[in-house]
C-alpha positions as CSV (number, residue, x, y, z in Angstrom):
1,M,12.2,-14.7,8.0
2,N,12.0,-17.2,10.9
3,R,9.8,-15.5,13.4
4,A,10.8,-17.4,16.5
5,E,14.5,-16.8,15.9
6,L,13.9,-13.1,15.3
7,I,11.9,-12.8,18.5
8,D,14.7,-14.5,20.3
9,Q,17.0,-11.7,19.2
10,L,14.9,-9.1,21.0
11,H,16.0,-10.6,24.3
12,R,19.7,-10.8,23.5
13,E,20.4,-7.5,21.8
14,E,20.1,-3.7,22.2
15,F,19.3,-1.8,19.0
16,D,20.3,1.6,17.7
17,L,16.8,2.2,16.4
18,C,13.4,0.6,17.0
19,I,10.9,1.5,14.3
20,I,7.2,1.1,15.3
21,G,5.0,0.5,12.3
22,A,5.9,-1.6,9.2
23,G,4.0,0.2,6.4
24,A,5.7,1.9,3.6
25,S,7.3,4.6,5.7
26,G,8.4,2.3,8.5
27,A,9.8,-0.3,6.2
28,G,11.4,2.4,4.2
29,C,13.1,3.8,7.3
30,A,14.3,0.4,8.3
31,L,16.0,-0.2,5.0
32,D,17.5,3.3,4.9
33,A,18.8,3.0,8.5
34,A,20.3,-0.4,7.9
35,L,22.1,0.7,4.8
36,R,23.7,3.5,6.9
37,G,25.0,0.9,9.4
38,L,22.5,1.2,12.2
39,K,21.3,-1.8,14.1
40,V,17.5,-1.8,13.6
41,V,14.4,-3.6,14.7
42,L,11.1,-3.1,12.9
43,V,7.8,-4.1,14.5
44,D,4.1,-3.9,13.6
45,S,1.0,-4.7,15.7
46,S,-0.6,-6.3,12.7
47,D,1.0,-7.5,9.4
48,F,3.4,-5.6,7.2
49,S,1.4,-2.8,5.5
50,A,-1.8,-4.0,7.0
51,G,-3.1,-0.4,7.4
52,T,-2.9,2.6,5.1
53,S,0.0,1.3,3.0
54,S,-2.1,-1.5,1.5
55,R,-5.3,0.5,1.0
56,S,-4.2,3.2,-1.5
57,T,-5.4,3.9,-5.0
58,K,-2.2,2.0,-6.2
59,L,-0.8,5.1,-7.9
60,I,2.7,6.5,-8.0
61,H,2.0,10.1,-8.6
62,G,2.5,13.7,-7.6
63,G,-1.2,14.4,-7.3
64,V,-3.1,16.1,-10.1
65,R,-5.7,17.4,-7.6
66,Y,-3.0,19.0,-5.4
67,L,-1.6,20.8,-8.5
68,E,-5.0,22.3,-9.3
69,Q,-5.6,23.3,-5.7
70,A,-2.1,24.9,-5.6
71,F,-2.9,27.3,-8.5
72,K,-6.5,27.9,-7.6
73,N,-5.8,28.7,-4.0
74,F,-2.2,30.1,-4.3
75,D,-1.3,27.3,-1.9
76,F,2.4,26.7,-2.4
77,A,2.5,23.9,0.2
78,Q,0.4,21.9,-2.2
79,L,2.8,22.7,-5.0
80,K,5.7,21.5,-2.9
81,Q,3.9,18.2,-2.4
82,V,3.4,17.7,-6.1
83,R,7.0,18.4,-6.8
84,H,8.1,15.9,-4.1
85,G,5.9,13.2,-5.6
86,L,6.9,13.7,-9.2
87,E,10.6,13.8,-8.2
88,E,10.2,10.5,-6.4
89,R,8.1,8.8,-9.0
90,H,11.1,7.6,-11.0
91,A,12.7,5.9,-8.0
92,V,9.6,4.1,-6.9
93,L,9.2,2.7,-10.5
94,A,12.8,1.7,-10.9
95,N,13.4,0.1,-7.5
96,A,10.8,-2.7,-7.8
97,P,10.2,-3.3,-11.6
98,H,8.2,-6.4,-10.9
99,L,5.7,-4.6,-8.6
100,S,5.4,-1.2,-10.4
101,R,4.9,0.0,-14.0
102,P,3.8,3.1,-16.0
103,L,0.0,3.6,-16.2
104,A,-1.9,5.5,-18.9
105,L,-4.7,7.6,-17.5
106,V,-7.5,9.3,-19.5
107,T,-9.4,12.4,-18.4
108,P,-12.7,12.6,-20.5
109,V,-13.9,16.1,-21.3
110,F,-17.2,17.4,-22.7
111,S,-16.0,20.6,-24.4
112,W,-12.9,21.9,-26.1
113,I,-12.5,24.5,-23.3
114,E,-12.2,21.6,-20.7
115,G,-9.8,19.8,-23.0
116,L,-7.5,22.9,-23.2
117,Y,-7.7,23.4,-19.5
118,F,-6.6,19.9,-18.6
119,T,-4.0,19.8,-21.4
120,I,-2.3,22.9,-20.0
121,G,-2.5,21.6,-16.4
122,L,-1.0,18.2,-17.3
123,K,1.8,19.9,-19.3
124,I,2.7,21.8,-16.0
125,Y,2.4,18.5,-14.1
126,A,4.9,16.9,-16.4
127,W,7.2,19.9,-16.1
128,F,7.6,19.2,-12.4
129,A,8.7,15.6,-12.9
130,S,12.3,14.6,-12.4
131,A,14.7,14.7,-15.3
132,K,15.3,11.0,-14.6
133,D,11.6,10.3,-15.4
134,T,11.0,8.5,-18.7
135,L,7.2,8.3,-18.8
136,P,5.6,9.4,-22.1
137,K,4.2,12.9,-22.5
138,S,0.5,13.8,-22.2
139,E,-1.7,14.0,-25.3
140,W,-5.1,15.5,-26.3
141,L,-7.0,12.6,-27.9
142,N,-10.0,13.1,-30.2
143,K,-13.3,11.4,-29.6
144,K,-12.8,8.6,-32.1
145,T,-9.3,7.7,-30.7
146,V,-10.4,7.6,-27.1
147,L,-13.5,5.5,-27.8
148,Q,-11.3,3.0,-29.7
149,R,-9.0,2.8,-26.7
150,I,-11.7,2.7,-24.0
151,P,-15.0,1.6,-25.7
152,G,-16.9,1.7,-22.4
153,L,-16.8,5.4,-22.1
154,N,-19.8,7.6,-22.6
155,P,-20.1,8.4,-26.4
156,Q,-21.3,11.9,-25.6
157,L,-17.8,13.0,-24.6
158,H,-16.0,15.6,-26.7
159,S,-12.4,14.3,-26.3
160,A,-10.0,13.3,-23.6
161,V,-6.6,14.1,-22.3
162,L,-4.1,11.2,-21.8
163,Y,-1.2,11.3,-19.4
164,Y,1.0,8.9,-17.5
165,D,1.7,8.2,-13.9
166,G,2.9,5.0,-12.2
167,Q,1.1,2.1,-10.7
168,L,2.2,-0.3,-7.9
169,D,0.9,-3.2,-5.9
170,D,1.2,-1.3,-2.6
171,A,1.1,-4.2,-0.1
172,R,3.6,-6.2,-2.0
173,Y,5.8,-3.2,-2.5
174,A,5.8,-2.5,1.3
175,L,6.5,-6.1,1.9
176,A,9.5,-6.0,-0.5
177,L,10.8,-3.1,1.6
178,A,10.5,-5.1,4.7
179,L,12.1,-8.2,3.1
180,S,15.0,-6.0,1.8
181,A,15.5,-4.6,5.2
182,R,15.7,-8.1,6.6
183,E,18.3,-9.0,4.1
184,E,20.3,-6.0,5.3
185,G,20.2,-7.3,8.9
186,V,17.0,-5.7,10.3
187,V,15.1,-7.7,12.9
188,T,11.7,-7.5,11.1
189,L,8.6,-8.7,13.0
190,N,4.8,-8.5,12.4
191,H,2.0,-9.1,14.8
192,L,4.0,-7.6,17.7
193,A,2.2,-4.7,19.4
194,V,3.9,-1.9,21.4
195,T,1.9,-1.6,24.6
196,G,4.0,0.8,26.6
197,F,7.5,2.2,27.3
198,E,10.0,2.2,30.1
199,K,12.1,5.3,30.5
200,S,15.5,6.2,31.8
201,T,16.0,8.6,34.7
202,N,16.0,11.6,32.3
203,G,12.7,10.7,30.9
204,H,13.9,9.3,27.6
205,L,12.5,6.1,26.1
206,Q,14.8,3.1,26.6
207,T,12.6,0.1,26.3
208,A,9.4,-0.8,24.4
209,L,7.0,-3.3,26.0
210,V,5.5,-5.5,23.3
211,T,2.9,-8.2,23.1
212,D,2.9,-11.0,20.5
213,Q,-0.7,-10.8,19.1
214,L,-0.5,-14.4,18.0
215,T,0.6,-16.0,21.3
216,G,0.1,-13.4,24.0
217,D,3.7,-13.6,25.0
218,Q,5.3,-10.4,26.4
219,H,8.7,-9.1,25.2
220,H,11.0,-6.1,25.7
221,I,12.9,-4.1,23.0
222,R,15.8,-2.0,24.1
223,A,17.0,0.7,21.8
224,K,18.8,4.1,21.8
225,V,16.1,5.7,19.7
226,F,12.5,5.0,18.9
227,L,10.8,6.1,15.7
228,N,7.0,6.2,15.4
229,C,5.8,5.3,11.8
230,T,2.2,4.3,12.6
231,G,0.5,6.6,10.2
232,P,-3.1,7.5,11.2
233,Y,-2.4,5.9,14.6
234,A,0.7,8.0,15.4
235,D,-1.0,9.8,18.3
236,H,-1.4,6.5,20.1
237,I,2.4,6.0,20.3
238,R,3.1,9.8,20.8
239,L,0.8,10.0,23.8
240,A,2.1,6.7,25.2
241,A,5.6,8.2,25.2
242,N,4.5,11.6,26.5
243,P,0.8,12.2,27.6
244,Q,1.4,15.9,27.8
245,I,1.8,16.6,24.1
246,P,-1.2,17.5,21.9
247,A,-2.6,15.2,19.3
248,R,-1.4,15.9,15.7
249,I,-3.2,13.5,13.4
250,R,-6.6,14.0,11.8
251,P,-7.6,10.8,10.0
252,S,-9.4,11.0,6.7
253,K,-11.3,8.0,5.4
254,G,-11.1,6.9,1.7
255,V,-12.8,3.9,0.2
256,H,-12.6,2.0,-3.0
257,A,-15.1,-0.3,-4.7
258,V,-14.0,-3.0,-7.1
259,L,-15.9,-3.7,-10.3
260,P,-15.6,-5.9,-13.5
261,L,-12.9,-4.5,-15.8
262,D,-15.1,-4.8,-18.9
263,I,-17.1,-1.7,-17.7
264,L,-14.3,0.4,-19.3
265,G,-13.1,-2.3,-21.8
266,G,-9.6,-0.9,-22.1
267,K,-6.2,-1.0,-20.4
268,E,-6.1,2.7,-19.6
269,A,-7.3,4.1,-16.3
270,L,-9.9,6.8,-16.0
271,L,-9.5,10.1,-14.0
272,I,-12.9,11.7,-13.2
273,P,-12.0,15.3,-12.8
274,K,-15.3,16.6,-11.5
275,T,-17.4,15.4,-8.5
276,P,-20.2,17.2,-6.7
277,D,-17.9,17.9,-3.7
278,G,-14.7,18.8,-5.5
279,R,-12.9,15.5,-5.2
280,V,-11.1,13.5,-7.9
281,V,-12.1,9.9,-8.5
282,F,-10.1,7.3,-10.4
283,A,-11.2,4.1,-12.1
284,I,-8.0,2.0,-12.5
285,P,-7.4,-1.5,-13.9
286,F,-5.8,-3.7,-11.2
287,F,-5.5,-7.5,-11.3
288,D,-8.1,-7.7,-14.1
289,K,-10.6,-5.7,-12.0
290,L,-11.6,-2.1,-12.0
291,L,-10.6,-0.2,-8.8
292,L,-13.0,2.8,-8.3
293,G,-12.1,5.5,-5.7
294,T,-11.5,7.3,-3.6
295,T,-13.6,9.3,-1.1
296,D,-12.3,11.8,1.4
297,E,-14.1,12.5,4.7
298,D,-13.3,12.8,8.4
299,Y,-13.1,9.5,10.3
300,N,-14.4,9.2,13.8
301,G,-14.4,5.5,14.1
302,G,-11.5,5.3,16.5
303,D,-9.5,2.0,16.2
304,A,-12.2,0.2,14.2
305,E,-11.2,-0.8,10.7
306,P,-12.6,1.5,8.1
307,V,-14.7,-0.5,5.6
308,L,-16.6,0.2,2.4
309,E,-20.2,1.1,3.2
310,G,-23.4,1.0,1.1
311,R,-23.7,4.8,1.0
312,E,-20.1,5.1,-0.3
313,V,-20.8,2.5,-3.0
314,D,-23.8,4.7,-4.1
315,Y,-21.6,7.8,-4.2
316,L,-18.8,6.2,-6.2
317,L,-21.2,4.7,-8.8
318,E,-23.1,8.0,-9.1
319,T,-19.8,9.7,-9.8
320,L,-18.8,7.1,-12.4
321,A,-22.2,7.1,-14.2
322,P,-21.8,10.2,-16.4
323,Y,-18.5,8.9,-17.9
324,V,-19.5,5.3,-18.9
325,R,-21.7,3.8,-21.5
326,Q,-23.4,1.2,-19.4
327,K,-25.4,1.5,-16.2
328,V,-23.4,0.2,-13.2
329,T,-25.3,-1.2,-10.3
330,P,-24.2,-2.1,-6.7
331,D,-24.7,-5.8,-7.3
332,Q,-21.7,-5.6,-9.7
333,V,-19.3,-4.7,-6.9
334,T,-17.2,-7.7,-6.2
335,A,-15.2,-6.3,-3.3
336,G,-13.9,-3.1,-1.7
337,F,-11.9,-1.6,1.1
338,G,-11.4,1.4,3.2
339,G,-8.3,3.2,4.5
340,L,-7.2,6.1,6.5
341,R,-5.0,9.0,5.4
342,P,-2.6,10.2,8.2
343,L,-3.3,13.9,7.7
344,I,-1.6,16.4,10.0
345,T,-4.3,18.4,11.8
346,A,-5.2,21.9,10.8
347,V,-8.1,23.7,12.5
348,G,-11.0,24.8,10.4
349,R,-10.0,23.0,7.1
350,S,-11.8,20.1,5.5
351,T,-9.7,16.9,5.1
352,K,-9.6,17.2,1.3
353,G,-7.9,20.6,1.8
354,L,-5.2,19.3,4.0
355,V,-1.7,18.9,2.6
356,R,-0.3,15.4,2.2
357,D,3.3,16.4,2.9
358,H,5.2,15.0,5.8
359,E,6.9,16.1,9.0
360,V,9.6,14.6,11.2
361,E,8.7,15.5,14.8
362,H,11.0,15.1,17.8
363,D,9.7,15.2,21.3
364,P,12.7,16.3,23.5
365,A,11.0,15.1,26.7
366,S,10.7,11.4,25.7
367,N,13.2,11.5,22.8
368,L,10.6,9.9,20.5
369,Y,10.8,10.7,16.8
370,S,7.6,10.5,14.8
371,L,7.2,10.5,11.0
372,L,3.9,12.2,10.4
373,G,1.7,12.7,7.3
374,G,3.0,12.0,3.8
375,K,1.8,9.6,1.0
376,W,2.9,6.4,-0.7
377,T,4.9,8.0,-3.6
378,T,7.1,10.0,-1.2
379,Y,7.8,7.2,1.2
380,R,11.6,7.1,0.3
381,L,12.0,10.9,0.8
382,M,10.1,10.6,4.1
383,A,12.4,7.9,5.3
384,K,15.5,9.8,4.3
385,D,14.4,12.9,6.2
386,A,13.6,10.9,9.3
387,V,16.8,8.8,9.2
388,D,18.9,11.9,8.5
389,E,17.7,13.4,11.8
390,I,18.2,10.2,13.8
391,C,21.7,9.6,12.4
392,A,22.6,13.2,13.3
393,A,21.5,12.5,16.9
394,L,23.4,9.3,17.0
395,G,26.6,10.8,15.5
396,N,26.3,8.7,12.3
397,S,27.5,10.6,9.2
398,N,26.5,8.1,6.6
399,T,24.2,9.3,3.8
400,C,21.1,7.9,2.3
401,A,21.6,5.1,-0.2
402,T,18.1,4.1,-1.2
403,E,17.5,6.0,-4.4
404,S,19.0,3.4,-6.6
405,Y,18.6,0.4,-4.3
406,V,16.7,-2.4,-6.1
407,L,14.4,-4.3,-3.7
408,V,14.0,-8.0,-3.2
409,G,12.7,-9.7,-6.3
410,G,13.7,-6.8,-8.6
411,Q,17.3,-7.6,-9.1
412,G,17.8,-9.0,-12.7
413,F,14.0,-8.9,-13.3
414,H,12.9,-9.4,-16.9
415,P,9.2,-9.3,-17.9
416,D,9.5,-12.3,-20.3
417,D,10.8,-14.6,-17.5
418,W,7.3,-16.0,-17.1
419,K,8.1,-18.2,-20.1
420,N,10.9,-19.8,-18.0
421,I,8.4,-20.6,-15.3
422,Q,6.0,-22.1,-17.8
423,Q,8.9,-24.2,-19.3
424,E,9.8,-25.6,-15.9
425,T,6.3,-26.2,-14.6
426,G,3.9,-26.5,-17.5
427,L,1.5,-24.1,-15.7
428,A,-1.0,-21.9,-17.5
429,E,0.3,-18.6,-18.8
430,D,-1.8,-16.4,-16.4
431,I,-0.4,-18.3,-13.4
432,C,3.2,-17.9,-14.7
433,R,2.8,-14.2,-15.4
434,H,1.3,-13.7,-11.9
435,L,4.1,-15.6,-10.2
436,L,6.7,-13.5,-11.9
437,L,5.0,-10.2,-11.2
438,N,4.2,-11.0,-7.5
439,Y,7.6,-12.5,-6.5
440,G,10.0,-11.3,-9.2
441,T,13.3,-13.1,-9.3
442,K,12.3,-15.2,-6.3
443,W,10.1,-17.4,-8.6
444,P,12.5,-20.4,-8.5
445,D,11.6,-20.9,-4.9
446,L,8.0,-21.4,-5.8
447,V,9.0,-23.8,-8.6
448,A,10.9,-25.8,-5.9
449,I,7.8,-26.0,-3.8
450,I,5.8,-27.3,-6.7
451,R,8.4,-29.9,-7.4
452,E,8.3,-30.9,-3.7
453,N,4.6,-31.4,-3.8
454,A,2.7,-31.3,-7.2
455,E,-0.6,-30.7,-5.4
456,T,0.5,-27.1,-4.6
457,A,0.2,-26.3,-8.3
458,A,-3.6,-26.3,-8.0
459,R,-5.5,-23.0,-8.3
460,L,-7.0,-21.7,-5.1
461,A,-10.0,-20.3,-7.0
462,P,-11.4,-20.7,-10.5
463,N,-10.6,-17.8,-12.9
464,Y,-7.8,-16.5,-10.7
465,P,-4.0,-17.3,-11.1
466,F,-3.3,-17.9,-7.4
467,I,-2.0,-21.4,-6.4
468,G,-1.3,-23.4,-3.3
469,A,2.4,-23.1,-3.6
470,E,2.0,-19.4,-2.8
471,V,0.6,-20.2,0.7
472,V,3.6,-22.4,1.4
473,Y,6.1,-19.9,0.1
474,T,4.6,-16.9,1.9
475,A,4.5,-18.9,5.2
476,R,8.2,-19.9,4.8
477,H,9.7,-16.8,3.3
478,E,7.4,-13.8,3.9
479,M,6.2,-14.4,7.5
480,C,2.6,-15.0,6.5
481,C,0.9,-15.9,9.8
482,T,-2.8,-15.7,9.1
483,L,-5.3,-16.2,6.3
484,R,-5.8,-12.5,6.2
485,D,-2.1,-11.9,5.8
486,F,-2.2,-14.1,2.8
487,F,-5.4,-13.1,1.0
488,A,-5.4,-9.4,1.8
489,R,-1.7,-8.6,1.4
490,R,0.3,-11.5,-0.2
491,I,-2.0,-12.1,-3.2
492,R,-4.7,-9.3,-2.9
493,L,-7.7,-11.6,-3.6
494,E,-9.5,-10.1,-0.5
495,I,-9.7,-6.7,-2.1
496,M,-10.8,-8.1,-5.5
497,D,-13.4,-10.7,-4.9
498,W,-15.0,-11.5,-1.5
499,Q,-17.0,-14.5,-2.8
500,A,-13.9,-16.1,-4.4
501,T,-11.9,-15.4,-1.2
502,Q,-14.4,-17.2,1.0
503,A,-14.4,-20.2,-1.4
504,A,-10.6,-20.3,-1.5
505,A,-10.2,-20.1,2.3
506,E,-10.6,-23.9,2.9
507,M,-7.7,-24.9,0.6
508,A,-5.5,-22.0,1.6
509,G,-6.2,-22.6,5.3
510,N,-5.2,-26.2,5.1
511,W,-1.9,-25.4,3.4
512,L,-1.2,-22.6,5.9
513,G,-2.2,-24.7,8.9
514,Q,0.2,-27.5,7.7
515,E,3.1,-25.0,7.4
516,L,2.5,-23.3,10.7
517,G,1.7,-26.5,12.7
518,W,-1.9,-25.9,13.5
519,D,-4.0,-28.9,14.4
520,G,-7.2,-29.7,12.5
521,K,-9.5,-27.9,15.0
522,A,-7.4,-24.7,15.0
523,T,-7.3,-24.8,11.2
524,Q,-11.0,-25.0,10.9
525,A,-11.5,-22.3,13.5
526,H,-9.2,-20.0,11.6
527,I,-11.0,-20.7,8.3
528,A,-14.4,-20.0,9.8
529,A,-13.3,-16.8,11.5
530,Y,-11.8,-15.4,8.3
531,R,-14.9,-16.3,6.3
532,E,-17.0,-14.5,8.8
533,L,-14.8,-11.4,8.6
534,V,-15.0,-11.3,4.8
535,A,-18.8,-11.8,4.9
536,G,-19.0,-8.8,7.2
537,F,-17.2,-6.6,4.6
538,A,-19.7,-7.7,2.0
539,K,-22.6,-7.0,4.3
540,A,-21.4,-3.5,5.1
541,A,-21.1,-2.7,1.4
542,S,-24.5,-4.0,0.5
543,R,-26.5,-2.3,3.3
544,L,-27.9,-5.7,4.4
């Protein structure tokens, strides 16, 4: 992942396919296309999975809410989406075993009628799953059992229904897709923004004009076909390629607030089935925190980053309150984040009623392909559909090979290998477990960095398992270029604890600056700017 060398390839080569946007769908398309023998370049204006793909609820699922809407509204498009998600769930879990795992979710009910309703619904949900799916079946738990498992729940509940979906570290998973694509020969570059196109005499795109967001340098990418995978920003690329076509994307904002895990006091997640406006809210254990979300509303903020706001904190805590024993207050929120769903527009419908399925669009005038809509769980199916169409256009008859492809870090993974890390380094158990789950079978490279410099074994923040060696490793092997790349997407501390992130910025900034060749002044400026950014997130969430 030598960025300078990869950029140099842009000037020397012409590609079969240029993919714009390196989130889950873009990186998934890059891997799929490379495995079919195409010469591919993948670029993103920010970091890998910096947008929607790192801001999900971290679930691998078909969508319980969509199933309910399908039957209530006789909406078979929603049913199709559920089926797609549940059929893909097994592959997402199997292809990166270090970054994904089964997750037990509990739905509390306050009457036996509610319990029966959700039990029947979840039986139908499981029925749609792939035959390859090995997750446990749903159960109806009595009050005593559920309070033993999750002591933080409201003791007034009648019972609860337990079912299983999957959980993933979304940013790390998308990065694993990009790293795997690179291993298969894809030229994979972050912080490279497409600013325009050059066309052939017949109006088809032939060159993308790109600007390096870190240096300001201009580059050109020549390709036979261009594929737009920019999610909620897909219309930017579509209209740059052909200003005559109508906009297709209606962004929907969803936010998550992060709370202490002991509010629930168990390992299971909570599904809140009833909210005043008909949404579903989850409270999910993630990195020893409790992830509470999400919301669903139209977003009119343009290109501004969506963030967690004070009014949204109030809404989420009010939604959680009837289901938990203790009173939860805004001052317990340690972090949070906002994201945009790339919903395909439909006139007259609220965003929560729009289908999360996907579409591969081809504009004949510019020859631009755009992968629109969709959600995390179906990224592989989305990629397959898009690359199928592009391969047909290029005369490539090779078929998709991603269903059983194990991603970087997952090959030969064993969950007890953290003991090997501890034996070689003497590090604390929480650090060793974290290194194994974050980097999978690449952990020996981190051990080598610690042996190279023992100071890199130091924790970046008290009470968290992150260490200096990770900064060095991600700069060398994962194209980590900024402090935000590191904290938000390589280790996820930014979305868990804003105060700890600001405190850790000094040490991480010094390690990163040393790896990337920054001088002392540039390093301090980078640290100060990042701290200010994180402070702004905290201010927005607290209404200050």
